[in-house]
MDAnalysis code that builds the backbone (N, CA, C; Angstrom):
import MDAnalysis as mda
import numpy as np

u = mda.Universe.empty(219, n_residues=73, atom_resindex=np.repeat(np.arange(73), 3), trajectory=True)
u.add_TopologyAttr("name", ["N", "CA", "C"] * 73)
u.add_TopologyAttr("resid", np.arange(1, 74))
u.add_TopologyAttr("resname", ["MET", "LEU", "HIS", "VAL", "HIS", "GLU", "GLY", "GLN", "CYS", "GLY", "LEU", "CYS", "ALA", "HIS", "PHE", "GLY", "GLU", "HIS", "ASP", "PHE", "ASN", "HIS", "GLU", "ASN", "ARG", "LEU", "VAL", "GLN", "ILE", "ARG", "THR", "SER", "LYS", "GLU", "ALA", "PRO", "GLU", "GLN", "LEU", "ILE", "GLU", "GLU", "CYS", "GLY", "HIS", "PRO", "ARG", "HIS", "ALA", "SER", "LEU", "HIS", "LEU", "VAL", "VAL", "THR", "PRO", "ILE", "SER", "GLY", "CYS", "ASP", "GLY", "PHE", "GLU", "PRO", "ALA", "PRO", "ASN", "ALA", "GLN", "VAL", "HIS"])
u.atoms.positions = np.array([
    [-105.755, -30.602, 9.547],
    [-105.255, -29.525, 8.723],
    [-105.410, -29.888, 7.249],
    [-105.670, -28.880, 6.448],
    [-105.760, -29.041, 4.996],
    [-104.443, -28.624, 4.366],
    [-104.003, -29.342, 3.364],
    [-102.810, -28.973, 2.611],
    [-103.246, -28.124, 1.425],
    [-102.691, -26.922, 1.325],
    [-103.069, -25.954, 0.302],
    [-102.019, -25.988, -0.814],
    [-102.496, -26.058, -2.056],
    [-101.604, -26.166, -3.209],
    [-101.760, -24.963, -4.137],
    [-100.781, -24.781, -5.011],
    [-100.817, -23.696, -5.989],
    [-102.139, -23.734, -6.758],
    [-102.740, -22.574, -6.936],
    [-104.010, -22.461, -7.649],
    [-105.217, -22.501, -6.732],
    [-105.013, -22.786, -5.459],
    [-106.124, -22.821, -4.513],
    [-106.215, -21.501, -3.761],
    [-107.397, -21.217, -3.274],
    [-107.686, -19.918, -2.663],
    [-106.755, -19.525, -1.520],
    [-106.323, -20.472, -0.725],
    [-105.453, -20.145, 0.403],
    [-104.151, -19.484, 0.009],
    [-103.726, -19.669, -1.228],
    [-102.487, -19.052, -1.716],
    [-102.757, -17.890, -2.662],
    [-104.017, -17.507, -2.789],
    [-104.420, -16.422, -3.692],
    [-104.391, -15.071, -2.971],
    [-104.011, -14.047, -3.685],
    [-103.958, -12.690, -3.140],
    [-105.325, -12.198, -2.691],
    [-106.397, -12.766, -3.222],
    [-107.746, -12.289, -2.913],
    [-108.402, -13.013, -1.749],
    [-107.781, -14.075, -1.255],
    [-108.336, -14.843, -0.142],
    [-108.225, -14.031, 1.136],
    [-109.360, -13.593, 1.667],
    [-109.381, -12.832, 2.914],
    [-108.708, -11.485, 2.839],
    [-108.564, -10.929, 1.641],
    [-107.788, -9.691, 1.504],
    [-108.413, -8.484, 2.192],
    [-109.674, -8.525, 2.517],
    [-110.319, -7.392, 3.186],
    [-110.460, -7.610, 4.686],
    [-109.979, -8.736, 5.199],
    [-110.095, -9.055, 6.620],
    [-108.739, -8.865, 7.287],
    [-108.437, -7.631, 7.655],
    [-107.127, -7.297, 8.201],
    [-106.913, -7.873, 9.600],
    [-107.985, -8.308, 10.270],
    [-107.846, -8.928, 11.589],
    [-107.183, -10.294, 11.501],
    [-107.201, -10.908, 10.334],
    [-106.650, -12.250, 10.162],
    [-105.394, -12.259, 9.290],
    [-104.772, -11.115, 9.089],
    [-103.622, -11.018, 8.187],
    [-102.487, -11.957, 8.593],
    [-102.157, -12.043, 9.881],
    [-101.084, -12.933, 10.333],
    [-101.424, -14.389, 10.043],
    [-102.689, -14.759, 10.224],
    [-103.108, -16.137, 9.952],
    [-102.960, -16.449, 8.461],
    [-103.290, -15.493, 7.602],
    [-103.162, -15.711, 6.162],
    [-101.700, -15.878, 5.756],
    [-100.813, -15.090, 6.337],
    [-99.388, -15.217, 6.045],
    [-98.905, -16.605, 6.469],
    [-99.357, -17.061, 7.625],
    [-98.956, -18.382, 8.107],
    [-99.439, -19.484, 7.155],
    [-100.659, -19.376, 6.661],
    [-101.188, -20.352, 5.713],
    [-100.364, -20.339, 4.437],
    [-100.023, -19.166, 3.968],
    [-99.300, -19.039, 2.700],
    [-97.866, -19.539, 2.797],
    [-97.264, -19.468, 3.951],
    [-95.893, -19.942, 4.090],
    [-95.835, -21.430, 4.440],
    [-96.779, -21.893, 5.269],
    [-96.762, -23.303, 5.670],
    [-97.532, -24.199, 4.696],
    [-98.417, -23.579, 3.911],
    [-99.298, -24.301, 2.979],
    [-100.210, -25.285, 3.701],
    [-100.593, -24.935, 4.932],
    [-101.553, -25.705, 5.719],
    [-102.561, -24.751, 6.327],
    [-103.826, -25.213, 6.404],
    [-104.893, -24.374, 6.943],
    [-105.857, -25.227, 7.757],
    [-106.484, -24.639, 8.783],
    [-107.482, -25.366, 9.557],
    [-108.660, -25.788, 8.664],
    [-109.231, -26.940, 8.944],
    [-110.314, -27.470, 8.118],
    [-111.566, -26.600, 8.127],
    [-111.850, -25.909, 9.206],
    [-113.081, -25.110, 9.309],
    [-112.926, -23.674, 8.819],
    [-111.752, -23.288, 8.380],
    [-111.505, -21.904, 7.982],
    [-112.252, -21.544, 6.702],
    [-112.931, -20.418, 6.735],
    [-113.540, -19.831, 5.545],
    [-113.219, -18.341, 5.556],
    [-113.034, -17.777, 4.391],
    [-112.742, -16.347, 4.245],
    [-113.487, -15.822, 3.032],
    [-113.673, -14.523, 3.004],
    [-114.309, -13.885, 1.854],
    [-113.323, -13.817, 0.691],
    [-113.840, -14.046, -0.510],
    [-113.043, -13.883, -1.720],
    [-113.155, -12.426, -2.147],
    [-112.013, -11.760, -2.257],
    [-112.016, -10.348, -2.629],
    [-111.753, -10.098, -4.100],
    [-111.793, -11.152, -4.924],
    [-111.519, -10.987, -6.354],
    [-112.551, -10.040, -6.961],
    [-112.123, -9.013, -7.681],
    [-113.057, -8.037, -8.254],
    [-114.126, -8.676, -9.148],
    [-113.778, -9.738, -9.830],
    [-114.740, -10.399, -10.713],
    [-115.894, -11.046, -9.916],
    [-115.622, -11.382, -8.644],
    [-116.618, -12.070, -7.827],
    [-117.231, -11.169, -6.760],
    [-116.882, -9.911, -6.732],
    [-117.299, -9.006, -5.657],
    [-118.809, -8.970, -5.456],
    [-119.561, -8.944, -6.516],
    [-121.017, -8.851, -6.380],
    [-121.631, -10.125, -5.801],
    [-120.887, -11.221, -5.823],
    [-121.394, -12.494, -5.301],
    [-121.143, -12.663, -3.805],
    [-120.210, -11.893, -3.248],
    [-119.852, -11.997, -1.830],
    [-119.519, -13.440, -1.460],
    [-118.635, -14.053, -2.234],
    [-118.269, -15.448, -2.025],
    [-117.488, -15.639, -0.732],
    [-117.778, -16.738, -0.072],
    [-117.020, -17.177, 1.090],
    [-116.473, -18.547, 0.714],
    [-115.140, -18.692, 0.794],
    [-114.488, -19.896, 0.288],
    [-113.553, -20.500, 1.328],
    [-113.170, -21.737, 1.095],
    [-112.190, -22.415, 1.939],
    [-110.807, -22.239, 1.321],
    [-109.752, -22.524, 2.066],
    [-108.403, -22.402, 1.510],
    [-108.136, -23.352, 0.339],
    [-108.891, -24.438, 0.231],
    [-108.658, -25.382, -0.860],
    [-109.642, -25.198, -2.007],
    [-110.473, -24.158, -1.942],
    [-111.323, -23.807, -3.080],
    [-110.430, -23.234, -4.170],
    [-110.979, -23.016, -5.345],
    [-110.189, -22.434, -6.416],
    [-111.047, -21.925, -7.547],
    [-110.463, -21.076, -8.386],
    [-111.142, -20.581, -9.580],
    [-110.084, -20.177, -10.601],
    [-110.515, -19.796, -11.782],
    [-109.554, -19.409, -12.817],
    [-109.051, -17.976, -12.650],
    [-109.465, -17.300, -11.579],
    [-108.987, -15.950, -11.296],
    [-107.840, -15.931, -10.297],
    [-107.231, -17.082, -10.034],
    [-106.143, -17.190, -9.056],
    [-105.013, -16.218, -9.375],
    [-104.597, -15.483, -8.342],
    [-103.431, -14.599, -8.423],
    [-102.581, -14.880, -7.194],
    [-101.344, -15.325, -7.358],
    [-100.510, -15.673, -6.206],
    [-100.360, -14.498, -5.243],
    [-100.522, -14.790, -3.962],
    [-100.305, -13.776, -2.928],
    [-98.819, -13.441, -2.893],
    [-98.477, -12.196, -2.610],
    [-97.070, -11.795, -2.605],
    [-96.213, -12.577, -1.624],
    [-96.782, -13.007, -0.506],
    [-95.987, -13.718, 0.497],
    [-96.221, -15.224, 0.439],
    [-96.867, -15.715, -0.614],
    [-97.043, -17.164, -0.777],
    [-95.862, -17.680, -1.585],
    [-95.164, -18.620, -1.027],
    [-93.998, -19.158, -1.707],
    [-94.445, -20.254, -2.662],
    [-95.030, -19.859, -3.770],
    [-95.560, -20.799, -4.758],
    [-94.436, -21.219, -5.688],
    [-94.360, -22.499, -5.961],
    [-93.303, -23.031, -6.840],
    [-93.919, -23.558, -8.110],
])
């Protein structure tokens, strides 16, 4: 398992935001701050939309926006 920290994609509102089939998994990652090592999701950040980025939960960028259900401290 990977440990996800503030500022990383796994806790960002745009991580997997268009993949509603995995919504429960994203909530679990955001609350436990742990993610499977092989997990990748699409980045839905509007600034990156044309790039169709696929990122890991521990990736990051300066467009980080905390997910509403991520308990970021």
